[in-house]
All heavy atoms as atom14 arrays in JSON, in Angstrom:
{
  "sequence": "MPATLQLIRKWHWPEQEQATNLTMRFDYCFDKDVTRDEIISHCIKQSKQLCS",
  "atom14_mask": [
    [1, 1, 1, 1, 1, 1, 1, 1, 0, 0, 0, 0, 0, 0],
    [1, 1, 1, 1, 1, 1, 1, 0, 0, 0, 0, 0, 0, 0],
    [1, 1, 1, 1, 1, 0, 0, 0, 0, 0, 0, 0, 0, 0],
    [1, 1, 1, 1, 1, 1, 1, 0, 0, 0, 0, 0, 0, 0],
    [1, 1, 1, 1, 1, 1, 1, 1, 0, 0, 0, 0, 0, 0],
    [1, 1, 1, 1, 1, 1, 1, 1, 1, 0, 0, 0, 0, 0],
    [1, 1, 1, 1, 1, 1, 1, 1, 0, 0, 0, 0, 0, 0],
    [1, 1, 1, 1, 1, 1, 1, 1, 0, 0, 0, 0, 0, 0],
    [1, 1, 1, 1, 1, 1, 1, 1, 1, 1, 1, 0, 0, 0],
    [1, 1, 1, 1, 1, 1, 1, 1, 1, 0, 0, 0, 0, 0],
    [1, 1, 1, 1, 1, 1, 1, 1, 1, 1, 1, 1, 1, 1],
    [1, 1, 1, 1, 1, 1, 1, 1, 1, 1, 0, 0, 0, 0],
    [1, 1, 1, 1, 1, 1, 1, 1, 1, 1, 1, 1, 1, 1],
    [1, 1, 1, 1, 1, 1, 1, 0, 0, 0, 0, 0, 0, 0],
    [1, 1, 1, 1, 1, 1, 1, 1, 1, 0, 0, 0, 0, 0],
    [1, 1, 1, 1, 1, 1, 1, 1, 1, 0, 0, 0, 0, 0],
    [1, 1, 1, 1, 1, 1, 1, 1, 1, 0, 0, 0, 0, 0],
    [1, 1, 1, 1, 1, 1, 1, 1, 1, 0, 0, 0, 0, 0],
    [1, 1, 1, 1, 1, 0, 0, 0, 0, 0, 0, 0, 0, 0],
    [1, 1, 1, 1, 1, 1, 1, 0, 0, 0, 0, 0, 0, 0],
    [1, 1, 1, 1, 1, 1, 1, 1, 0, 0, 0, 0, 0, 0],
    [1, 1, 1, 1, 1, 1, 1, 1, 0, 0, 0, 0, 0, 0],
    [1, 1, 1, 1, 1, 1, 1, 0, 0, 0, 0, 0, 0, 0],
    [1, 1, 1, 1, 1, 1, 1, 1, 0, 0, 0, 0, 0, 0],
    [1, 1, 1, 1, 1, 1, 1, 1, 1, 1, 1, 0, 0, 0],
    [1, 1, 1, 1, 1, 1, 1, 1, 1, 1, 1, 0, 0, 0],
    [1, 1, 1, 1, 1, 1, 1, 1, 0, 0, 0, 0, 0, 0],
    [1, 1, 1, 1, 1, 1, 1, 1, 1, 1, 1, 1, 0, 0],
    [1, 1, 1, 1, 1, 1, 0, 0, 0, 0, 0, 0, 0, 0],
    [1, 1, 1, 1, 1, 1, 1, 1, 1, 1, 1, 0, 0, 0],
    [1, 1, 1, 1, 1, 1, 1, 1, 0, 0, 0, 0, 0, 0],
    [1, 1, 1, 1, 1, 1, 1, 1, 1, 0, 0, 0, 0, 0],
    [1, 1, 1, 1, 1, 1, 1, 1, 0, 0, 0, 0, 0, 0],
    [1, 1, 1, 1, 1, 1, 1, 0, 0, 0, 0, 0, 0, 0],
    [1, 1, 1, 1, 1, 1, 1, 0, 0, 0, 0, 0, 0, 0],
    [1, 1, 1, 1, 1, 1, 1, 1, 1, 1, 1, 0, 0, 0],
    [1, 1, 1, 1, 1, 1, 1, 1, 0, 0, 0, 0, 0, 0],
    [1, 1, 1, 1, 1, 1, 1, 1, 1, 0, 0, 0, 0, 0],
    [1, 1, 1, 1, 1, 1, 1, 1, 0, 0, 0, 0, 0, 0],
    [1, 1, 1, 1, 1, 1, 1, 1, 0, 0, 0, 0, 0, 0],
    [1, 1, 1, 1, 1, 1, 0, 0, 0, 0, 0, 0, 0, 0],
    [1, 1, 1, 1, 1, 1, 1, 1, 1, 1, 0, 0, 0, 0],
    [1, 1, 1, 1, 1, 1, 0, 0, 0, 0, 0, 0, 0, 0],
    [1, 1, 1, 1, 1, 1, 1, 1, 0, 0, 0, 0, 0, 0],
    [1, 1, 1, 1, 1, 1, 1, 1, 1, 0, 0, 0, 0, 0],
    [1, 1, 1, 1, 1, 1, 1, 1, 1, 0, 0, 0, 0, 0],
    [1, 1, 1, 1, 1, 1, 0, 0, 0, 0, 0, 0, 0, 0],
    [1, 1, 1, 1, 1, 1, 1, 1, 1, 0, 0, 0, 0, 0],
    [1, 1, 1, 1, 1, 1, 1, 1, 1, 0, 0, 0, 0, 0],
    [1, 1, 1, 1, 1, 1, 1, 1, 0, 0, 0, 0, 0, 0],
    [1, 1, 1, 1, 1, 1, 0, 0, 0, 0, 0, 0, 0, 0],
    [1, 1, 1, 1, 1, 1, 0, 0, 0, 0, 0, 0, 0, 0]
  ],
  "atom14_positions": [
    [[3.69, -9.7, -13.94], [2.74, -9.24, -12.91], [3.54, -8.66, -11.77], [4.48, -9.26, -11.28], [1.91, -10.45, -12.46], [0.92, -10.13, -11.4], [-0.1, -11.52, -10.81], [-0.63, -12.24, -12.33], [0.0, 0.0, 0.0], [0.0, 0.0, 0.0], [0.0, 0.0, 0.0], [0.0, 0.0, 0.0], [0.0, 0.0, 0.0], [0.0, 0.0, 0.0]],
    [[3.13, -7.48, -11.32], [3.86, -6.86, -10.2], [3.85, -7.74, -8.97], [2.87, -8.46, -8.69], [3.12, -5.56, -9.95], [2.35, -5.26, -11.22], [2.07, -6.61, -11.81], [0.0, 0.0, 0.0], [0.0, 0.0, 0.0], [0.0, 0.0, 0.0], [0.0, 0.0, 0.0], [0.0, 0.0, 0.0], [0.0, 0.0, 0.0], [0.0, 0.0, 0.0]],
    [[4.9, -7.69, -8.2], [5.05, -8.51, -7.0], [3.91, -8.28, -5.99], [3.44, -9.21, -5.34], [6.4, -8.26, -6.34], [0.0, 0.0, 0.0], [0.0, 0.0, 0.0], [0.0, 0.0, 0.0], [0.0, 0.0, 0.0], [0.0, 0.0, 0.0], [0.0, 0.0, 0.0], [0.0, 0.0, 0.0], [0.0, 0.0, 0.0], [0.0, 0.0, 0.0]],
    [[3.47, -7.03, -5.85], [2.4, -6.73, -4.92], [1.12, -7.42, -5.29], [0.43, -8.01, -4.45], [2.15, -5.21, -4.82], [3.38, -4.56, -4.46], [1.08, -4.89, -3.79], [0.0, 0.0, 0.0], [0.0, 0.0, 0.0], [0.0, 0.0, 0.0], [0.0, 0.0, 0.0], [0.0, 0.0, 0.0], [0.0, 0.0, 0.0], [0.0, 0.0, 0.0]],
    [[0.78, -7.38, -6.58], [-0.42, -8.05, -7.06], [-0.35, -9.58, -6.84], [-1.3, -10.2, -6.42], [-0.61, -7.77, -8.55], [-1.92, -8.24, -9.15], [-3.12, -7.75, -8.41], [-2.0, -7.81, -10.64], [0.0, 0.0, 0.0], [0.0, 0.0, 0.0], [0.0, 0.0, 0.0], [0.0, 0.0, 0.0], [0.0, 0.0, 0.0], [0.0, 0.0, 0.0]],
    [[0.84, -10.17, -7.07], [1.01, -11.59, -6.77], [0.79, -11.89, -5.3], [0.15, -12.88, -4.95], [2.42, -12.06, -7.22], [2.62, -12.09, -8.69], [4.03, -12.48, -9.03], [4.88, -12.68, -8.21], [4.3, -12.54, -10.34], [0.0, 0.0, 0.0], [0.0, 0.0, 0.0], [0.0, 0.0, 0.0], [0.0, 0.0, 0.0], [0.0, 0.0, 0.0]],
    [[1.36, -11.04, -4.45], [1.2, -11.23, -3.02], [-0.27, -11.18, -2.57], [-0.72, -12.01, -1.82], [2.03, -10.17, -2.26], [1.93, -10.2, -0.74], [2.55, -11.48, -0.18], [2.63, -8.98, -0.15], [0.0, 0.0, 0.0], [0.0, 0.0, 0.0], [0.0, 0.0, 0.0], [0.0, 0.0, 0.0], [0.0, 0.0, 0.0], [0.0, 0.0, 0.0]],
    [[-0.99, -10.2, -3.1], [-2.38, -10.04, -2.73], [-3.22, -11.27, -3.2], [-4.08, -11.74, -2.45], [-2.99, -8.75, -3.37], [-2.32, -7.53, -2.65], [-4.48, -8.7, -3.21], [-2.63, -6.22, -3.35], [0.0, 0.0, 0.0], [0.0, 0.0, 0.0], [0.0, 0.0, 0.0], [0.0, 0.0, 0.0], [0.0, 0.0, 0.0], [0.0, 0.0, 0.0]],
    [[-2.97, -11.76, -4.36], [-3.71, -12.91, -4.84], [-3.44, -14.16, -4.05], [-4.26, -15.05, -3.92], [-3.38, -13.15, -6.32], [-4.0, -12.08, -7.2], [-3.88, -12.39, -8.62], [-4.65, -11.39, -9.39], [-4.48, -11.15, -10.65], [-3.57, -11.78, -11.34], [-5.19, -10.23, -11.26], [0.0, 0.0, 0.0], [0.0, 0.0, 0.0], [0.0, 0.0, 0.0]],
    [[-2.24, -14.27, -3.44], [-1.9, -15.46, -2.62], [-2.24, -15.23, -1.16], [-2.15, -16.16, -0.37], [-0.43, -15.72, -2.75], [-0.02, -16.18, -4.13], [1.47, -16.43, -4.23], [1.87, -16.81, -5.63], [3.32, -17.0, -5.72], [0.0, 0.0, 0.0], [0.0, 0.0, 0.0], [0.0, 0.0, 0.0], [0.0, 0.0, 0.0], [0.0, 0.0, 0.0]],
    [[-2.67, -14.06, -0.78], [-3.0, -13.68, 0.59], [-4.07, -14.59, 1.12], [-5.01, -14.95, 0.44], [-3.5, -12.25, 0.61], [-3.32, -11.48, 1.86], [-3.8, -11.81, 3.05], [-2.67, -10.2, 2.03], [-3.5, -10.82, 3.99], [-2.8, -9.86, 3.35], [-2.01, -9.4, 1.14], [-2.26, -8.65, 3.86], [-1.46, -8.19, 1.66], [-1.6, -7.85, 2.99]],
    [[-4.0, -14.98, 2.4], [-5.03, -15.74, 3.03], [-6.07, -14.78, 3.59], [-5.84, -14.12, 4.59], [-4.5, -16.61, 4.17], [-5.57, -17.32, 4.94], [-6.31, -18.34, 4.39], [-6.06, -17.08, 6.16], [-7.2, -18.74, 5.29], [-7.07, -18.0, 6.38], [0.0, 0.0, 0.0], [0.0, 0.0, 0.0], [0.0, 0.0, 0.0], [0.0, 0.0, 0.0]],
    [[-7.2, -14.67, 2.91], [-8.28, -13.76, 3.32], [-9.23, -14.5, 4.25], [-9.61, -15.65, 4.0], [-9.08, -13.28, 2.09], [-8.2, -12.51, 1.13], [-7.58, -13.0, 0.03], [-7.78, -11.15, 1.25], [-6.86, -12.0, -0.58], [-6.96, -10.87, 0.18], [-8.07, -10.16, 2.17], [-6.41, -9.61, -0.04], [-7.53, -8.87, 1.95], [-6.68, -8.65, 0.88]],
    [[-9.62, -13.87, 5.36], [-10.54, -14.53, 6.28], [-11.89, -14.73, 5.63], [-12.33, -13.99, 4.77], [-10.64, -13.55, 7.44], [-10.08, -12.25, 6.96], [-9.25, -12.53, 5.78], [0.0, 0.0, 0.0], [0.0, 0.0, 0.0], [0.0, 0.0, 0.0], [0.0, 0.0, 0.0], [0.0, 0.0, 0.0], [0.0, 0.0, 0.0], [0.0, 0.0, 0.0]],
    [[-12.56, -15.79, 6.08], [-13.91, -16.09, 5.55], [-14.86, -14.99, 5.94], [-14.8, -14.51, 7.08], [-14.39, -17.47, 6.09], [-13.53, -18.63, 5.6], [-13.57, -18.85, 4.13], [-14.69, -18.65, 3.51], [-12.57, -19.22, 3.54], [0.0, 0.0, 0.0], [0.0, 0.0, 0.0], [0.0, 0.0, 0.0], [0.0, 0.0, 0.0], [0.0, 0.0, 0.0]],
    [[-15.74, -14.63, 5.07], [-16.77, -13.64, 5.36], [-18.12, -14.2, 4.96], [-18.22, -14.95, 4.03], [-16.49, -12.33, 4.58], [-15.18, -11.69, 5.0], [-14.98, -10.34, 4.3], [-15.87, -9.9, 3.55], [-13.89, -9.72, 4.51], [0.0, 0.0, 0.0], [0.0, 0.0, 0.0], [0.0, 0.0, 0.0], [0.0, 0.0, 0.0], [0.0, 0.0, 0.0]],
    [[-19.14, -13.78, 5.66], [-20.5, -14.21, 5.38], [-20.98, -13.6, 4.09], [-21.83, -14.15, 3.39], [-21.44, -13.83, 6.52], [-21.16, -14.57, 7.81], [-22.08, -14.18, 8.92], [-23.11, -13.52, 8.62], [-21.76, -14.46, 10.07], [0.0, 0.0, 0.0], [0.0, 0.0, 0.0], [0.0, 0.0, 0.0], [0.0, 0.0, 0.0], [0.0, 0.0, 0.0]],
    [[-20.51, -12.42, 3.76], [-21.01, -11.68, 2.61], [-19.84, -11.12, 1.83], [-18.85, -10.66, 2.41], [-21.91, -10.54, 3.13], [-22.48, -9.65, 2.08], [-23.39, -8.59, 2.75], [-23.82, -8.76, 3.85], [-23.63, -7.52, 2.06], [0.0, 0.0, 0.0], [0.0, 0.0, 0.0], [0.0, 0.0, 0.0], [0.0, 0.0, 0.0], [0.0, 0.0, 0.0]],
    [[-19.97, -11.11, 0.5], [-18.92, -10.52, -0.35], [-18.79, -9.05, -0.03], [-19.77, -8.34, 0.21], [-19.26, -10.71, -1.81], [0.0, 0.0, 0.0], [0.0, 0.0, 0.0], [0.0, 0.0, 0.0], [0.0, 0.0, 0.0], [0.0, 0.0, 0.0], [0.0, 0.0, 0.0], [0.0, 0.0, 0.0], [0.0, 0.0, 0.0], [0.0, 0.0, 0.0]],
    [[-17.57, -8.55, -0.02], [-17.3, -7.18, 0.31], [-16.4, -6.57, -0.77], [-15.38, -7.12, -1.09], [-16.59, -7.1, 1.68], [-17.39, -7.73, 2.64], [-16.34, -5.69, 2.07], [0.0, 0.0, 0.0], [0.0, 0.0, 0.0], [0.0, 0.0, 0.0], [0.0, 0.0, 0.0], [0.0, 0.0, 0.0], [0.0, 0.0, 0.0], [0.0, 0.0, 0.0]],
    [[-16.78, -5.41, -1.24], [-15.9, -4.64, -2.14], [-15.03, -3.77, -1.26], [-15.47, -3.15, -0.35], [-16.72, -3.76, -3.09], [-17.47, -4.55, -4.11], [-16.99, -5.59, -4.54], [-18.64, -4.03, -4.47], [0.0, 0.0, 0.0], [0.0, 0.0, 0.0], [0.0, 0.0, 0.0], [0.0, 0.0, 0.0], [0.0, 0.0, 0.0], [0.0, 0.0, 0.0]],
    [[-13.74, -3.77, -1.59], [-12.87, -2.93, -0.83], [-11.75, -2.44, -1.7], [-11.48, -2.94, -2.75], [-12.28, -3.66, 0.38], [-11.44, -4.91, 0.1], [-9.96, -4.59, 0.17], [-11.78, -5.95, 1.14], [0.0, 0.0, 0.0], [0.0, 0.0, 0.0], [0.0, 0.0, 0.0], [0.0, 0.0, 0.0], [0.0, 0.0, 0.0], [0.0, 0.0, 0.0]],
    [[-11.13, -1.36, -1.26], [-10.01, -0.76, -1.95], [-8.82, -0.83, -1.0], [-8.91, -0.53, 0.17], [-10.27, 0.69, -2.29], [-11.41, 0.77, -3.1], [-9.09, 1.37, -2.98], [0.0, 0.0, 0.0], [0.0, 0.0, 0.0], [0.0, 0.0, 0.0], [0.0, 0.0, 0.0], [0.0, 0.0, 0.0], [0.0, 0.0, 0.0], [0.0, 0.0, 0.0]],
    [[-7.69, -1.29, -1.53], [-6.46, -1.39, -0.75], [-5.46, -0.44, -1.37], [-5.35, -0.31, -2.57], [-5.93, -2.8, -0.72], [-6.85, -3.74, -0.06], [-6.19, -5.43, -0.08], [-4.99, -5.3, 1.19], [0.0, 0.0, 0.0], [0.0, 0.0, 0.0], [0.0, 0.0, 0.0], [0.0, 0.0, 0.0], [0.0, 0.0, 0.0], [0.0, 0.0, 0.0]],
    [[-4.67, 0.17, -0.51], [-3.65, 1.1, -0.96], [-2.34, 0.68, -0.4], [-2.19, 0.44, 0.79], [-4.0, 2.54, -0.52], [-2.93, 3.52, -0.88], [-3.35, 4.86, -0.34], [-2.38, 5.85, -0.72], [-2.67, 7.08, -1.02], [-3.9, 7.49, -0.95], [-1.73, 7.91, -1.3], [0.0, 0.0, 0.0], [0.0, 0.0, 0.0], [0.0, 0.0, 0.0]],
    [[-1.33, 0.61, -1.27], [0.02, 0.27, -0.83], [0.92, 1.43, -1.29], [1.08, 1.69, -2.46], [0.52, -1.03, -1.47], [-0.24, -2.24, -1.04], [-1.4, -2.61, -1.69], [0.17, -2.96, 0.03], [-2.11, -3.73, -1.27], [-0.54, -4.07, 0.5], [-1.7, -4.44, -0.18], [0.0, 0.0, 0.0], [0.0, 0.0, 0.0], [0.0, 0.0, 0.0]],
    [[1.55, 2.08, -0.34], [2.48, 3.17, -0.64], [3.86, 2.65, -0.32], [4.11, 2.12, 0.77], [2.19, 4.38, 0.25], [0.91, 5.07, -0.16], [0.59, 5.17, -1.36], [0.18, 5.56, 0.75], [0.0, 0.0, 0.0], [0.0, 0.0, 0.0], [0.0, 0.0, 0.0], [0.0, 0.0, 0.0], [0.0, 0.0, 0.0], [0.0, 0.0, 0.0]],
    [[4.77, 2.85, -1.26], [6.14, 2.44, -1.05], [6.97, 3.71, -0.89], [6.93, 4.61, -1.69], [6.67, 1.67, -2.26], [5.91, 0.38, -2.47], [4.78, 0.36, -3.26], [6.3, -0.75, -1.79], [4.09, -0.85, -3.37], [5.62, -1.95, -1.95], [4.51, -1.98, -2.74], [3.8, -3.15, -2.9], [0.0, 0.0, 0.0], [0.0, 0.0, 0.0]],
    [[7.73, 3.76, 0.16], [8.48, 4.95, 0.5], [9.95, 4.59, 0.74], [10.29, 4.08, 1.79], [7.91, 5.63, 1.75], [6.16, 5.99, 1.62], [0.0, 0.0, 0.0], [0.0, 0.0, 0.0], [0.0, 0.0, 0.0], [0.0, 0.0, 0.0], [0.0, 0.0, 0.0], [0.0, 0.0, 0.0], [0.0, 0.0, 0.0], [0.0, 0.0, 0.0]],
    [[10.78, 4.82, -0.26], [12.2, 4.59, -0.06], [13.0, 5.35, -1.11], [12.54, 5.57, -2.21], [12.52, 3.09, -0.11], [12.04, 2.43, -1.37], [12.83, 2.37, -2.5], [10.78, 1.83, -1.4], [12.39, 1.76, -3.66], [10.33, 1.22, -2.55], [11.15, 1.17, -3.67], [0.0, 0.0, 0.0], [0.0, 0.0, 0.0], [0.0, 0.0, 0.0]],
    [[14.14, 5.75, -0.72], [15.06, 6.43, -1.6], [16.4, 6.46, -0.93], [16.52, 6.8, 0.23], [14.57, 7.83, -1.94], [15.28, 8.48, -3.1], [16.48, 8.2, -3.3], [14.66, 9.23, -3.83], [0.0, 0.0, 0.0], [0.0, 0.0, 0.0], [0.0, 0.0, 0.0], [0.0, 0.0, 0.0], [0.0, 0.0, 0.0], [0.0, 0.0, 0.0]],
    [[17.43, 6.15, -1.64], [18.75, 6.05, -1.01], [19.43, 7.42, -0.88], [20.39, 7.55, -0.15], [19.65, 5.12, -1.83], [19.92, 5.61, -3.23], [20.8, 4.61, -3.95], [20.99, 5.12, -5.39], [21.74, 4.22, -6.19], [0.0, 0.0, 0.0], [0.0, 0.0, 0.0], [0.0, 0.0, 0.0], [0.0, 0.0, 0.0], [0.0, 0.0, 0.0]],
    [[18.9, 8.46, -1.56], [19.58, 9.74, -1.56], [18.93, 10.8, -0.65], [19.22, 11.99, -0.78], [19.66, 10.32, -2.98], [20.48, 9.44, -3.87], [21.46, 8.83, -3.37], [20.18, 9.34, -5.1], [0.0, 0.0, 0.0], [0.0, 0.0, 0.0], [0.0, 0.0, 0.0], [0.0, 0.0, 0.0], [0.0, 0.0, 0.0], [0.0, 0.0, 0.0]],
    [[18.03, 10.34, 0.26], [17.41, 11.29, 1.16], [17.5, 10.78, 2.59], [17.75, 9.61, 2.81], [15.9, 11.55, 0.8], [15.77, 12.24, -0.54], [15.12, 10.28, 0.81], [0.0, 0.0, 0.0], [0.0, 0.0, 0.0], [0.0, 0.0, 0.0], [0.0, 0.0, 0.0], [0.0, 0.0, 0.0], [0.0, 0.0, 0.0], [0.0, 0.0, 0.0]],
    [[17.25, 11.67, 3.54], [17.34, 11.24, 4.94], [16.07, 10.5, 5.36], [15.03, 10.59, 4.67], [17.49, 12.47, 5.84], [16.32, 13.26, 5.8], [18.71, 13.31, 5.44], [0.0, 0.0, 0.0], [0.0, 0.0, 0.0], [0.0, 0.0, 0.0], [0.0, 0.0, 0.0], [0.0, 0.0, 0.0], [0.0, 0.0, 0.0], [0.0, 0.0, 0.0]],
    [[16.13, 9.86, 6.49], [15.0, 9.14, 7.01], [13.82, 10.1, 7.27], [12.69, 9.79, 6.99], [15.4, 8.41, 8.3], [14.29, 7.6, 8.95], [14.85, 6.69, 10.02], [14.0, 5.99, 10.9], [12.81, 5.51, 10.74], [12.17, 5.73, 9.64], [12.15, 4.85, 11.67], [0.0, 0.0, 0.0], [0.0, 0.0, 0.0], [0.0, 0.0, 0.0]],
    [[14.14, 11.29, 7.79], [13.09, 12.29, 8.05], [12.39, 12.72, 6.77], [11.2, 12.91, 6.74], [13.65, 13.47, 8.79], [13.99, 13.19, 10.24], [13.48, 12.2, 10.79], [14.81, 13.93, 10.83], [0.0, 0.0, 0.0], [0.0, 0.0, 0.0], [0.0, 0.0, 0.0], [0.0, 0.0, 0.0], [0.0, 0.0, 0.0], [0.0, 0.0, 0.0]],
    [[13.17, 12.88, 5.7], [12.58, 13.25, 4.38], [11.68, 12.13, 3.86], [10.63, 12.42, 3.31], [13.68, 13.57, 3.38], [14.43, 14.86, 3.68], [15.64, 15.05, 2.8], [16.38, 14.07, 2.58], [15.79, 16.16, 2.29], [0.0, 0.0, 0.0], [0.0, 0.0, 0.0], [0.0, 0.0, 0.0], [0.0, 0.0, 0.0], [0.0, 0.0, 0.0]],
    [[12.09, 10.9, 4.05], [11.29, 9.74, 3.62], [9.97, 9.73, 4.39], [8.89, 9.58, 3.8], [12.05, 8.45, 3.79], [13.21, 8.37, 2.81], [11.12, 7.24, 3.59], [14.19, 7.26, 3.09], [0.0, 0.0, 0.0], [0.0, 0.0, 0.0], [0.0, 0.0, 0.0], [0.0, 0.0, 0.0], [0.0, 0.0, 0.0], [0.0, 0.0, 0.0]],
    [[10.04, 9.89, 5.72], [8.83, 9.87, 6.52], [7.91, 11.03, 6.13], [6.69, 10.81, 5.98], [9.2, 9.94, 8.03], [9.86, 8.64, 8.44], [7.97, 10.2, 8.87], [10.49, 8.65, 9.83], [0.0, 0.0, 0.0], [0.0, 0.0, 0.0], [0.0, 0.0, 0.0], [0.0, 0.0, 0.0], [0.0, 0.0, 0.0], [0.0, 0.0, 0.0]],
    [[8.44, 12.21, 5.92], [7.65, 13.36, 5.51], [6.96, 13.06, 4.17], [5.75, 13.33, 4.0], [8.53, 14.59, 5.37], [7.81, 15.65, 4.86], [0.0, 0.0, 0.0], [0.0, 0.0, 0.0], [0.0, 0.0, 0.0], [0.0, 0.0, 0.0], [0.0, 0.0, 0.0], [0.0, 0.0, 0.0], [0.0, 0.0, 0.0], [0.0, 0.0, 0.0]],
    [[7.67, 12.49, 3.23], [7.08, 12.12, 1.94], [5.97, 11.09, 2.11], [4.91, 11.22, 1.52], [8.19, 11.58, 1.0], [7.63, 11.03, -0.27], [7.21, 11.84, -1.32], [7.39, 9.76, -0.66], [6.75, 11.08, -2.3], [6.87, 9.83, -1.93], [0.0, 0.0, 0.0], [0.0, 0.0, 0.0], [0.0, 0.0, 0.0], [0.0, 0.0, 0.0]],
    [[6.2, 10.1, 2.94], [5.21, 9.07, 3.14], [3.91, 9.62, 3.77], [2.8, 9.24, 3.39], [5.73, 7.95, 4.05], [7.05, 6.99, 3.24], [0.0, 0.0, 0.0], [0.0, 0.0, 0.0], [0.0, 0.0, 0.0], [0.0, 0.0, 0.0], [0.0, 0.0, 0.0], [0.0, 0.0, 0.0], [0.0, 0.0, 0.0], [0.0, 0.0, 0.0]],
    [[4.06, 10.53, 4.68], [2.9, 11.16, 5.33], [2.11, 11.96, 4.28], [0.87, 11.83, 4.19], [3.33, 12.04, 6.51], [3.83, 11.16, 7.67], [2.17, 12.93, 6.97], [4.49, 11.94, 8.76], [0.0, 0.0, 0.0], [0.0, 0.0, 0.0], [0.0, 0.0, 0.0], [0.0, 0.0, 0.0], [0.0, 0.0, 0.0], [0.0, 0.0, 0.0]],
    [[2.79, 12.73, 3.44], [2.08, 13.46, 2.39], [1.39, 12.5, 1.41], [0.26, 12.73, 1.0], [3.08, 14.33, 1.63], [3.6, 15.53, 2.4], [4.62, 16.26, 1.6], [5.32, 17.31, 2.43], [6.48, 17.93, 1.73], [0.0, 0.0, 0.0], [0.0, 0.0, 0.0], [0.0, 0.0, 0.0], [0.0, 0.0, 0.0], [0.0, 0.0, 0.0]],
    [[2.09, 11.46, 1.02], [1.51, 10.47, 0.08], [0.27, 9.81, 0.67], [-0.7, 9.59, -0.02], [2.58, 9.43, -0.24], [2.12, 8.41, -1.24], [2.06, 8.96, -2.64], [2.62, 9.98, -2.93], [1.33, 8.28, -3.51], [0.0, 0.0, 0.0], [0.0, 0.0, 0.0], [0.0, 0.0, 0.0], [0.0, 0.0, 0.0], [0.0, 0.0, 0.0]],
    [[0.27, 9.52, 1.92], [-0.84, 8.82, 2.55], [-2.12, 9.69, 2.61], [-3.21, 9.16, 2.75], [-0.47, 8.37, 3.96], [-0.35, 9.45, 4.86], [0.0, 0.0, 0.0], [0.0, 0.0, 0.0], [0.0, 0.0, 0.0], [0.0, 0.0, 0.0], [0.0, 0.0, 0.0], [0.0, 0.0, 0.0], [0.0, 0.0, 0.0], [0.0, 0.0, 0.0]],
    [[-1.95, 11.0, 2.44], [-3.12, 11.93, 2.47], [-3.73, 12.12, 1.12], [-4.79, 12.74, 1.0], [-2.69, 13.27, 3.1], [-2.33, 13.11, 4.56], [-1.88, 14.4, 5.16], [-1.49, 14.2, 6.63], [-0.98, 15.41, 7.23], [0.0, 0.0, 0.0], [0.0, 0.0, 0.0], [0.0, 0.0, 0.0], [0.0, 0.0, 0.0], [0.0, 0.0, 0.0]],
    [[-3.11, 11.61, 0.07], [-3.64, 11.76, -1.29], [-4.76, 10.74, -1.51], [-4.75, 9.64, -0.95], [-2.54, 11.54, -2.34], [-1.48, 12.62, -2.29], [-0.46, 12.44, -3.35], [-0.54, 11.53, -4.18], [0.51, 13.36, -3.4], [0.0, 0.0, 0.0], [0.0, 0.0, 0.0], [0.0, 0.0, 0.0], [0.0, 0.0, 0.0], [0.0, 0.0, 0.0]],
    [[-5.71, 11.11, -2.37], [-6.83, 10.21, -2.68], [-6.33, 9.07, -3.57], [-5.43, 9.25, -4.39], [-7.92, 11.0, -3.41], [-8.6, 12.09, -2.62], [-9.63, 12.82, -3.51], [-9.31, 11.51, -1.38], [0.0, 0.0, 0.0], [0.0, 0.0, 0.0], [0.0, 0.0, 0.0], [0.0, 0.0, 0.0], [0.0, 0.0, 0.0], [0.0, 0.0, 0.0]],
    [[-6.93, 7.93, -3.41], [-6.63, 6.78, -4.26], [-7.29, 7.02, -5.62], [-8.36, 7.65, -5.7], [-7.21, 5.49, -3.67], [-6.35, 5.03, -2.14], [0.0, 0.0, 0.0], [0.0, 0.0, 0.0], [0.0, 0.0, 0.0], [0.0, 0.0, 0.0], [0.0, 0.0, 0.0], [0.0, 0.0, 0.0], [0.0, 0.0, 0.0], [0.0, 0.0, 0.0]],
    [[-6.71, 6.54, -6.65], [-7.3, 6.72, -7.98], [-7.63, 5.38, -8.59], [-7.2, 4.38, -8.17], [-6.34, 7.49, -8.93], [-5.12, 6.85, -9.01], [0.0, 0.0, 0.0], [0.0, 0.0, 0.0], [0.0, 0.0, 0.0], [0.0, 0.0, 0.0], [0.0, 0.0, 0.0], [0.0, 0.0, 0.0], [0.0, 0.0, 0.0], [0.0, 0.0, 0.0]]
  ]
}
């Protein structure tokens, strides 16, 4: 099981009066062969894409 999925399942979710459907998106942005500016640019572009 991916580490992110394990983390989400163990997450402490606040109590809610009503069940809520939601979508969460986790973007990972890292690469050792590019500059910090290139990583940030990539992350910004990635964040504008639709979730599937």
